[in-house]
KEFI-409180 format. One record per residue (C-alpha): residue in three letters; residue number from 1; x, y, z. Coordinates in Angstrom, 2 decimals, decimal comma, always signed. Layout:
<rs>
<r res="ALA" n="NUM" east="X" north="Y" up="Z"/>
...
</rs>
This chain:
<rs>
<r res="MET" n="1" east="+82,66" north="+119,52" up="+78,90"/>
<r res="THR" n="2" east="+82,82" north="+118,00" up="+82,38"/>
<r res="LYS" n="3" east="+85,90" north="+116,50" up="+84,00"/>
<r res="LYS" n="4" east="+84,22" north="+113,10" up="+83,85"/>
<r res="GLN" n="5" east="+83,70" north="+113,45" up="+80,09"/>
<r res="ILE" n="6" east="+87,31" north="+114,52" up="+79,58"/>
<r res="ALA" n="7" east="+88,53" north="+111,58" up="+81,65"/>
<r res="LEU" n="8" east="+86,49" north="+109,09" up="+79,62"/>
<r res="MET" n="9" east="+87,72" north="+110,60" up="+76,34"/>
<r res="ALA" n="10" east="+91,30" north="+110,40" up="+77,61"/>
<r res="VAL" n="11" east="+90,85" north="+106,75" up="+78,54"/>
<r res="GLU" n="12" east="+89,65" north="+105,89" up="+75,04"/>
<r res="ALA" n="13" east="+92,25" north="+108,01" up="+73,23"/>
<r res="LEU" n="14" east="+95,14" north="+106,50" up="+75,15"/>
<r res="LYS" n="15" east="+93,74" north="+102,99" up="+74,81"/>
<r res="LYS" n="16" east="+93,75" north="+103,42" up="+71,03"/>
<r res="GLU" n="17" east="+97,23" north="+104,99" up="+71,01"/>
<r res="TYR" n="18" east="+98,83" north="+102,47" up="+73,38"/>
<r res="PRO" n="19" east="+96,94" north="+99,17" up="+73,19"/>
<r res="GLU" n="20" east="+99,49" north="+97,38" up="+75,34"/>
<r res="ALA" n="21" east="+99,34" north="+98,92" up="+78,80"/>
<r res="VAL" n="22" east="+102,17" north="+97,30" up="+80,72"/>
<r res="CYS" n="23" east="+104,37" north="+98,20" up="+83,65"/>
<r res="SER" n="24" east="+107,84" north="+99,16" up="+82,47"/>
<r res="LEU" n="25" east="+109,50" north="+97,47" up="+85,45"/>
<r res="THR" n="26" east="+110,64" north="+93,88" up="+84,97"/>
<r res="TYR" n="27" east="+109,51" north="+91,43" up="+87,64"/>
<r res="GLU" n="28" east="+108,43" north="+87,82" up="+88,11"/>
<r res="ASP" n="29" east="+106,52" north="+87,88" up="+91,39"/>
<r res="PRO" n="30" east="+104,86" north="+90,32" up="+93,84"/>
<r res="LEU" n="31" east="+107,98" north="+90,73" up="+95,98"/>
<r res="GLN" n="32" east="+110,09" north="+91,64" up="+92,97"/>
<r res="LEU" n="33" east="+107,59" north="+94,29" up="+91,86"/>
<r res="LEU" n="34" east="+107,45" north="+95,71" up="+95,38"/>
<r res="ILE" n="35" east="+111,23" north="+96,00" up="+95,55"/>
<r res="ALA" n="36" east="+111,67" north="+97,24" up="+91,98"/>
<r res="THR" n="37" east="+109,13" north="+99,99" up="+92,56"/>
<r res="ARG" n="38" east="+110,91" north="+101,07" up="+95,74"/>
<r res="LEU" n="39" east="+114,16" north="+101,25" up="+93,77"/>
<r res="ALA" n="40" east="+112,49" north="+103,34" up="+91,07"/>
<r res="ALA" n="41" east="+112,05" north="+106,33" up="+93,38"/>
<r res="GLN" n="42" east="+114,14" north="+109,16" up="+91,89"/>
<r res="CYS" n="43" east="+115,58" north="+106,65" up="+89,42"/>
<r res="THR" n="44" east="+114,58" north="+105,56" up="+85,93"/>
<r res="ASP" n="45" east="+112,78" north="+102,27" up="+85,36"/>
<r res="ALA" n="46" east="+115,45" north="+101,42" up="+82,78"/>
<r res="ARG" n="47" east="+118,18" north="+101,70" up="+85,39"/>
<r res="VAL" n="48" east="+116,19" north="+99,61" up="+87,87"/>
<r res="ASN" n="49" east="+115,77" north="+96,88" up="+85,24"/>
<r res="ILE" n="50" east="+119,54" north="+96,79" up="+84,81"/>
<r res="VAL" n="51" east="+120,13" north="+96,41" up="+88,54"/>
<r res="THR" n="52" east="+117,45" north="+93,96" up="+89,61"/>
<r res="PRO" n="53" east="+118,50" north="+90,73" up="+87,81"/>
<r res="ALA" n="54" east="+121,66" north="+90,38" up="+89,88"/>
<r res="LEU" n="55" east="+119,86" north="+91,56" up="+93,02"/>
<r res="PHE" n="56" east="+117,09" north="+89,00" up="+92,68"/>
<r res="GLU" n="57" east="+119,52" north="+86,24" up="+91,80"/>
<r res="ARG" n="58" east="+121,43" north="+86,89" up="+95,02"/>
<r res="PHE" n="59" east="+118,26" north="+87,34" up="+97,11"/>
<r res="PRO" n="60" east="+115,54" north="+85,17" up="+95,53"/>
<r res="THR" n="61" east="+113,15" north="+85,02" up="+98,50"/>
<r res="VAL" n="62" east="+111,72" north="+87,25" up="+101,20"/>
<r res="ASP" n="63" east="+113,78" north="+85,31" up="+103,76"/>
<r res="ASP" n="64" east="+116,97" north="+86,05" up="+101,86"/>
<r res="PHE" n="65" east="+116,24" north="+89,78" up="+101,96"/>
<r res="ALA" n="66" east="+115,14" north="+89,65" up="+105,61"/>
<r res="ASN" n="67" east="+118,42" north="+87,98" up="+106,60"/>
<r res="ALA" n="68" east="+120,61" north="+90,28" up="+104,51"/>
<r res="THR" n="69" east="+122,65" north="+93,20" up="+105,80"/>
<r res="TYR" n="70" east="+121,92" north="+96,71" up="+104,61"/>
<r res="GLU" n="71" east="+125,46" north="+96,91" up="+103,29"/>
<r res="GLU" n="72" east="+125,24" north="+93,83" up="+101,10"/>
<r res="VAL" n="73" east="+121,96" north="+94,90" up="+99,52"/>
<r res="ALA" n="74" east="+123,40" north="+98,37" up="+99,01"/>
<r res="GLU" n="75" east="+126,25" north="+96,98" up="+96,92"/>
<r res="TYR" n="76" east="+123,76" north="+95,74" up="+94,33"/>
<r res="ILE" n="77" east="+121,72" north="+98,93" up="+94,07"/>
<r res="LYS" n="78" east="+124,31" north="+101,71" up="+94,28"/>
<r res="SER" n="79" east="+123,56" north="+103,03" up="+90,81"/>
<r res="CYS" n="80" east="+119,88" north="+103,57" up="+91,67"/>
<r res="GLY" n="81" east="+120,56" north="+106,54" up="+93,92"/>
<r res="LEU" n="82" east="+119,65" north="+106,92" up="+97,61"/>
<r res="TYR" n="83" east="+120,95" north="+103,39" up="+97,89"/>
<r res="LYS" n="84" east="+121,60" north="+103,47" up="+101,64"/>
<r res="THR" n="85" east="+118,00" north="+104,43" up="+102,43"/>
<r res="LYS" n="86" east="+116,63" north="+102,01" up="+99,86"/>
<r res="SER" n="87" east="+118,72" north="+99,09" up="+101,09"/>
<r res="ARG" n="88" east="+117,54" north="+99,66" up="+104,65"/>
<r res="ASP" n="89" east="+113,91" north="+99,90" up="+103,53"/>
<r res="ILE" n="90" east="+114,16" north="+96,69" up="+101,50"/>
<r res="VAL" n="91" east="+115,61" north="+94,65" up="+104,36"/>
<r res="GLU" n="92" east="+113,15" north="+96,06" up="+106,90"/>
<r res="MET" n="93" east="+110,28" north="+95,57" up="+104,45"/>
<r res="ALA" n="94" east="+111,17" north="+91,90" up="+104,11"/>
<r res="LYS" n="95" east="+111,31" north="+91,52" up="+107,88"/>
<r res="ALA" n="96" east="+107,88" north="+93,17" up="+108,19"/>
<r res="LEU" n="97" east="+106,45" north="+90,87" up="+105,52"/>
<r res="ASN" n="98" east="+107,62" north="+87,85" up="+107,50"/>
<r res="GLU" n="99" east="+106,52" north="+89,17" up="+110,87"/>
<r res="ASN" n="100" east="+103,14" north="+90,61" up="+109,91"/>
<r res="PHE" n="101" east="+101,99" north="+88,93" up="+106,69"/>
<r res="GLY" n="102" east="+103,44" north="+85,43" up="+106,68"/>
<r res="GLY" n="103" east="+106,02" north="+86,36" up="+104,07"/>
<r res="LYS" n="104" east="+103,34" north="+87,29" up="+101,53"/>
<r res="VAL" n="105" east="+102,90" north="+90,65" up="+99,80"/>
<r res="PRO" n="106" east="+99,54" north="+92,11" up="+100,98"/>
<r res="ASP" n="107" east="+96,71" north="+92,65" up="+98,52"/>
<r res="ASN" n="108" east="+95,44" north="+95,97" up="+99,87"/>
<r res="ILE" n="109" east="+96,76" north="+99,51" up="+100,12"/>
<r res="ASP" n="110" east="+96,43" north="+99,94" up="+103,89"/>
<r res="ASP" n="111" east="+98,60" north="+96,90" up="+104,64"/>
<r res="LEU" n="112" east="+101,10" north="+97,76" up="+101,92"/>
<r res="ILE" n="113" east="+101,71" north="+101,31" up="+103,15"/>
<r res="SER" n="114" east="+102,42" north="+99,91" up="+106,61"/>
<r res="LEU" n="115" east="+105,63" north="+98,45" up="+105,17"/>
<r res="PRO" n="116" east="+108,88" north="+100,45" up="+105,48"/>
<r res="GLY" n="117" east="+109,51" north="+102,66" up="+102,47"/>
<r res="ILE" n="118" east="+106,19" north="+101,92" up="+100,76"/>
<r res="GLY" n="119" east="+103,88" north="+104,80" up="+99,85"/>
<r res="ARG" n="120" east="+100,57" north="+104,97" up="+98,06"/>
<r res="LYS" n="121" east="+102,10" north="+105,05" up="+94,57"/>
<r res="THR" n="122" east="+103,89" north="+101,74" up="+95,07"/>
<r res="ALA" n="123" east="+100,91" north="+100,25" up="+96,90"/>
<r res="ASN" n="124" east="+98,56" north="+101,14" up="+94,07"/>
<r res="LEU" n="125" east="+100,91" north="+99,64" up="+91,49"/>
<r res="VAL" n="126" east="+101,09" north="+96,35" up="+93,37"/>
<r res="VAL" n="127" east="+97,36" north="+96,21" up="+94,05"/>
<r res="GLY" n="128" east="+96,58" north="+96,92" up="+90,40"/>
<r res="ASP" n="129" east="+99,23" north="+94,88" up="+88,59"/>
<r res="ILE" n="130" east="+99,46" north="+91,89" up="+90,92"/>
<r res="TYR" n="131" east="+95,96" north="+91,59" up="+92,32"/>
<r res="GLY" n="132" east="+93,92" north="+93,15" up="+89,53"/>
<r res="LYS" n="133" east="+92,11" north="+95,61" up="+91,76"/>
<r res="PRO" n="134" east="+91,20" north="+99,19" up="+90,76"/>
<r res="ALA" n="135" east="+94,25" north="+101,36" up="+91,30"/>
<r res="VAL" n="136" east="+95,49" north="+104,85" up="+90,49"/>
<r res="VAL" n="137" east="+99,28" north="+105,17" up="+90,32"/>
<r res="VAL" n="138" east="+100,06" north="+108,85" up="+90,77"/>
<r res="ASP" n="139" east="+103,58" north="+109,41" up="+89,45"/>
<r res="THR" n="140" east="+105,07" north="+112,49" up="+87,81"/>
<r res="HIS" n="141" east="+103,59" north="+111,65" up="+84,40"/>
<r res="CYS" n="142" east="+100,14" north="+111,15" up="+85,89"/>
<r res="ILE" n="143" east="+100,28" north="+114,41" up="+87,82"/>
<r res="ARG" n="144" east="+101,49" north="+116,42" up="+84,84"/>
<r res="ILE" n="145" east="+99,20" north="+115,04" up="+82,15"/>
<r res="THR" n="146" east="+95,98" north="+114,89" up="+84,18"/>
<r res="LYS" n="147" east="+96,58" north="+118,47" up="+85,27"/>
<r res="ARG" n="148" east="+97,11" north="+119,57" up="+81,67"/>
<r res="LEU" n="149" east="+93,92" north="+117,77" up="+80,72"/>
<r res="GLY" n="150" east="+92,08" north="+119,87" up="+83,28"/>
<r res="LEU" n="151" east="+91,12" north="+117,00" up="+85,56"/>
<r res="HIS" n="152" east="+92,48" north="+118,76" up="+88,65"/>
<r res="THR" n="153" east="+94,63" north="+121,65" up="+89,89"/>
<r res="LEU" n="154" east="+96,13" north="+119,70" up="+92,80"/>
<r res="LYS" n="155" east="+99,69" north="+119,00" up="+93,91"/>
<r res="ASP" n="156" east="+99,19" north="+116,46" up="+96,69"/>
<r res="GLN" n="157" east="+99,51" north="+112,91" up="+95,35"/>
<r res="LYS" n="158" east="+96,91" north="+111,40" up="+97,66"/>
<r res="LYS" n="159" east="+94,35" north="+114,08" up="+96,80"/>
<r res="ILE" n="160" east="+95,03" north="+113,55" up="+93,09"/>
<r res="GLU" n="161" east="+94,58" north="+109,79" up="+93,51"/>
<r res="PHE" n="162" east="+91,18" north="+110,20" up="+95,12"/>
<r res="GLU" n="163" east="+90,07" north="+112,82" up="+92,59"/>
<r res="LEU" n="164" east="+90,99" north="+110,52" up="+89,69"/>
<r res="ARG" n="165" east="+89,21" north="+107,60" up="+91,36"/>
<r res="LYS" n="166" east="+86,03" north="+109,65" up="+91,12"/>
<r res="LEU" n="167" east="+86,55" north="+110,37" up="+87,43"/>
<r res="LEU" n="168" east="+87,94" north="+107,12" up="+85,99"/>
<r res="PRO" n="169" east="+86,09" north="+103,84" up="+85,44"/>
<r res="PRO" n="170" east="+87,57" north="+101,51" up="+88,09"/>
<r res="GLU" n="171" east="+88,30" north="+98,77" up="+85,57"/>
<r res="GLU" n="172" east="+90,28" north="+101,22" up="+83,40"/>
<r res="SER" n="173" east="+92,21" north="+103,19" up="+86,01"/>
<r res="ASN" n="174" east="+95,30" north="+100,99" up="+86,35"/>
<r res="ASP" n="175" east="+95,91" north="+100,63" up="+82,61"/>
<r res="PHE" n="176" east="+95,16" north="+104,34" up="+82,15"/>
<r res="CYS" n="177" east="+98,04" north="+105,20" up="+84,49"/>
<r res="HIS" n="178" east="+100,42" north="+102,88" up="+82,62"/>
<r res="ARG" n="179" east="+99,43" north="+104,58" up="+79,38"/>
<r res="LEU" n="180" east="+100,07" north="+108,00" up="+80,91"/>
<r res="VAL" n="181" east="+103,67" north="+106,94" up="+81,53"/>
<r res="LEU" n="182" east="+104,08" north="+105,86" up="+77,92"/>
<r res="HIS" n="183" east="+102,46" north="+109,06" up="+76,66"/>
<r res="GLY" n="184" east="+104,51" north="+111,23" up="+78,98"/>
<r res="ARG" n="185" east="+107,73" north="+109,74" up="+77,67"/>
<r res="ALA" n="186" east="+106,75" north="+109,81" up="+74,00"/>
<r res="VAL" n="187" east="+104,65" north="+112,97" up="+73,61"/>
<r res="CYS" n="188" east="+103,62" north="+114,94" up="+76,70"/>
<r res="ASP" n="189" east="+107,09" north="+115,90" up="+77,85"/>
<r res="ALA" n="190" east="+107,45" north="+118,09" up="+80,94"/>
<r res="ARG" n="191" east="+109,37" north="+120,83" up="+79,14"/>
<r res="LYS" n="192" east="+108,41" north="+120,56" up="+75,47"/>
<r res="PRO" n="193" east="+105,15" north="+118,67" up="+74,96"/>
<r res="LYS" n="194" east="+104,48" north="+117,72" up="+71,35"/>
<r res="CYS" n="195" east="+100,91" north="+118,99" up="+71,45"/>
<r res="GLU" n="196" east="+100,33" north="+118,75" up="+67,69"/>
<r res="GLU" n="197" east="+101,10" north="+115,01" up="+67,81"/>
<r res="CYS" n="198" east="+98,94" north="+114,34" up="+70,87"/>
<r res="CYS" n="199" east="+95,99" north="+111,99" up="+70,63"/>
<r res="MET" n="200" east="+94,19" north="+114,15" up="+73,21"/>
<r res="LYS" n="201" east="+94,81" north="+117,58" up="+71,65"/>
<r res="ASP" n="202" east="+91,15" north="+118,11" up="+70,76"/>
<r res="PHE" n="203" east="+90,04" north="+118,18" up="+74,39"/>
<r res="CYS" n="204" east="+93,22" north="+118,88" up="+76,40"/>
<r res="ARG" n="205" east="+92,88" north="+122,10" up="+78,40"/>
<r res="LYS" n="206" east="+96,53" north="+122,98" up="+77,80"/>
<r res="LYS" n="207" east="+96,00" north="+122,81" up="+74,04"/>
<r res="ILE" n="208" east="+92,67" north="+124,63" up="+74,14"/>
</rs>
């Protein structure tokens, strides 16, 4: 069985298991998703969703964030961890959006990763969820599960992204990554995967 065949089977199995492929972060516009995803680094999505309502109420626009102090933003996000770095990134990101992109969130990865604090994982999420373009969000669930499936033996996130782009149908890749998150939380745990319950057990390399 080729990697391509395994990838296609995984797409179909997860689609059947998790029909609703949605981002677990709560947001109402591109800026909110960009900021929420930055906050989610080394923090749970659930915690971010607790923090962001008050943050976005206080700073509803890109101008509000651009004119804020690091310290004030930090007060709203302390429970997310690394809050000093994240608050600085958020303010500088907003300034860069105003200076370089007319206050709009870019629709491509190259422009997005030029923003302070934004890496390929966040850029892919925004490009896929906001702009509907093919995207591969390589988070810890994606790395773990695709490796167990036998789709790669890599550690570098960028290399994994490009390897998966070769294997996944472009129109399925974004939803596939959302489903990997759901599956990683429910079944394919890092320490004790529930292999007997897995919808991919018949072709997963870890199980075989």
